[in-house]
C-alpha positions, -999 to +999 in steps of 0.1 A: +206-428+115+224-416+146+242-382+147+276-400+150+269-421+119+258-390+099+288-371+110+311-400+100+295-403+065+298-365+060+335-364+067+341-395+047+325-380+017+343-347+022+377-363+025+373-388-003+376-363-032+403-340-047+407-305-035+409-290-070+380-284-094+372-316-113+358-309-148+331-335-154+305-342-181+308-326-216+333-300-228+311-270-238+302-261-265+307-297-278+290-329-268+324-346-262+327-362-228+358-356-206+364-393-203+366-396-241+393-369-242+413-386-214+411-419-234+422-406-268+447-382-252+468-411-241+473-421-277+477-386-290+502-377-263+524-407-268+525-402-306+532-365-303+560-371-278+579-392-304+573-365-330+587-337-309+621-354-308+625-353-346+646-326-362+617-311-380+595-304-350+622-294-325+635-265-345+618-231-343+630-199-359+627-168-338+644-135-329+652-136-292+664-100-293+631-084-302+625-055-278+594-046-258+576-016-273+552-011-243+557+007-210+552-022-187+570-026-154+585-061-160+589-087-133+623-102-126+635-137-119+638-145-082+676-144-085+674-111-103+686-121-138+672-139-168+695-128-197+712-152-221+745-163-205+770-181-227+806-190-220+824-198-253+857-208-237+869-242-249+839-242-272+817-253-243+785-234-238+773-231-201+736-230-199+715-218-170+681-233-164+663-200-169+678-188-202+677-199-238+701-226-249+711-215-284+734-244-292+726-265-322+743-299-329+761-301-363+734-323-378+707-298-366+726-270-382+727-289-415+690-296-413+680-260-407+699-249-438+675-267-461+653-235-465+675-205-473+662-173-456+663-154-489+638-180-504+614-178-475+579-164-481+558-148-453+527-170-448+515-155-415+488-135-432+491-107-407+482-129-376+517-124-361+550-108-369+569-133-390+605-133-377+620-154-405+633-125-424+647-106-394+685-104-393+687-114-357+665-145-363+679-179-356+669-215-351+663-227-315+662-263-304+630-266-284+640-298-268+669-280-251+645-253-239+615-270-223+588-251-206+592-254-168+597-234-136+624-207-138+616-185-109+603-158-132+572-139-119+550-136-150+519-124-132+519-087-144+526-095-180+500-122-183+474-099-166+482-074-192+479-099-221+446-113-208+432-078-202+442-066-237+428-097-253+393-086-242+397-048-245+411-049-281+380-066-295+354-044-312+324-067-313+290-050-308+272-082-299+277-107-271+281-144-275+306-172-278+325-152-305+333-125-281+348-150-256+369-167-283+402-148-280+401-143-242+393-180-235+421-191-259+446-168-242+435-181-208+438-217-220+474-211-232+482-194-199+467-223-180+487-248-200+519-228-192+511-229-155+505-266-158+540-271-171+555-249-144+537-271-118+546-303-135+583-294-138+589-275-106+622-267-090+620-270-052+656-260-045+662-226-061+699-227-050+708-253-077+694-234-107+729-226-120+734-262-129+716-274-160+726-310-158+720-318-122+687-300-116+659-323-105+625-309-117+595-327-101+558-323-100+545-299-073+508-305-067+505-277-043+516-253-071+491-269-094+463-263-070+473-227-063+480-218-099+452-237-117+433-263-096+411-240-076+400-220-106+372-237-126+372-212-154+409-218-161+404-255-164+374-251-186+394-227-208+422-253-211+398-279-225+380-254-247+413-243-263+424-279-267+391-286-286+397-256-309+431-269-318+417-304-324+390-289-345+416-269-365+437-300-369+408-320-383+406-294-411+441-302-423+446-338-411+443-352-446+472-331-457+496-338-428+506-374-440+516-359-473+537-330-461+575-331-468+592-332-434+626-344-446+635-335-482+669-352-479+660-384-462+630-404-476+630-430-449+627-405-421+602-385-440+580-416-444+582-424-407+569-390-398+542-392-425+531-426-410+529-412-375+509-383-389+485-408-404+479-423-370+477-389-353+450-379-378+431-411-370+431-404-332+421-368-337+391-378-358+377-396-328+374-364-307+369-337-333+335-321-333+338-291-357+302-286-365+292-283-328+320-259-320+317-237-350+280-235-349+283-216-317+310-193-329+293-182-361+257-178-349+259-140-347+290-132-368+306-144-400+342-157-403+352-125-420+338-104-391+357-126-366+389-121-386+385-083-387+381-082-350+402-111-337+433-107-360+444-072-350+436-078-314+456-110-313+485-095-332+486-066-307+486-088-276+512-112-291+536-082-292+534-081-254+553-114-254+584-094-262+581-077-227+588-110-209+623-106-195+630-143-191+643-155-224+633-191-221+598-181-209+596-157-239+606-184-263+580-209-251+552-183-250+561-172-285+560-207-298+525-212-284+513-178-297+525-186-332+506-219-328+475-200-318+479-178-349+481-209-370+450-223-353+430-192-360+441-190-396+429-226-402+396-222-383+387-189-400+396-198-435+366-207-457+363-243-467+368-236-504+401-219-498+435-235-493+452-231-459+490-225-463+511-228-432+548-220-432+572-245-417+575-224-386+537-222-382+533-260-385+561-266-360+545-242-335+510-255-342+519-292-335+541-282-305+512-263-290+489-292-294+514-314-277+517-290-248+480-288-244+479-326-245+506-327-218+486-303-196+454-324-199+475-355-190+490-337-160+456-324-149+443-359-147+474-370-128+471-342-103+434-350-097+443-387-091+471-376-068+447-354-048+421-382-047+448-406-035+459-382-007+422-377+002+417-414+004+448-417+027+434-390+050+400-407+050+416-440+061+436-422+088+403-405+099+386-439+100+414-455+120+414-426+145+376-429+149+379-466+152+404-463+181+383-436+197+352-458+194+371-488+208+384-467+238+349-455+245+335-491+243+362-504+267+355-475+291+318-484+291+326-521+298+350-512+326+324-489+342+296-516+340+318-544+354+332-525+383+320-534+420+289-515+430+292-492+461+280-506+494+244-498+503+234-478+534+219-508+551+253-526+549+268-498+570+241-500+598+262-524+620+290-499+620+267-471+632+253-495+659+288-502+671+295-465+673+263-460+694+272-488+718+308-474+722+294-440+730+270-454+756+298-473+774+319-442+775+291-421+789+284-447+817+321-448+827+320-410+831 
């Protein structure tokens, strides 16, 4: 093989692949292949997308006014403000893209009144602060407050959350159990960065308009935030598996849950979707494999004693996020994580009781993780497509260069050869004769 051919093949291989880390093979610690996740995730994502638009799953009760109790130097939005801004003139609420839209349609308001606050029972079991009974608590429509780019710099607060998720643990032994909380927090952070990259705002000057803003995928943001970090991508899939595992524990109950107490037909539609959802989840769940690694050196009770206070502590750091819509979406996912832990760490012979808020957050978090996996695959395909285009351009350039080189060789070979010395002898003889004639004349 010539050096030119070897060089050509090397650059072809180098160009024909995505820039970002591509997770291949099995998702540790399970035996589930990535391709299997991609395949089933299409069905799961499509089904969950339809569920997220229902009144039950789009309403989340929270207290947006909870204050930060930690001395953290918070980051600001790029335009310097992230507070709630509402203009009640003419009963029209003006919403900016980076704040919480608190408006509820009349039908949504009616729906959220089906569980009076005074009849609510705290089911959080100490994993998080339940905000149902707080006076400032209110229902927020999650569909009106999607997770996307706001311009808010969350680096400092997430660094603190991830650092505390490790430092707050009191395990004396190493192993998968010690990595449980830090990897889950990392997975949620990665999912959040995925959504920011998927719904990115290129023109920051138009952020004041909620209706005309065009959010688009930014694959460069994806690469810089997530794609070039293998551990983040692995943690995303690991967290997704834990949620699927937790869901497999309660999947038989989901089709029997009462989602609409006042509308039997709507209630049955959601129950039927949950039946299909449970079916798809069963194809990728691998609880024995995942849990066998977690509980090799510690019991569930020991995990609870260490992970619960650590997670509750770091979840309070969410209140230090000064962008309201960012805080809302992070809180939804942290309540979802709390529900996941509660399900996974409850003994099989005990009943798992989730509040309505926990169930809403749990399913919403699974949907967001599913979205992130879907976008990850799209981003890799996009990078591979760009790499293929670059490779083809490289081949074309090399082809033209080779053609030019070939034509140059032909031109050189076919040109007239220079006259030989013997062909010039007569000229030298003429010069000698002329010189002799001149000398005789002299």
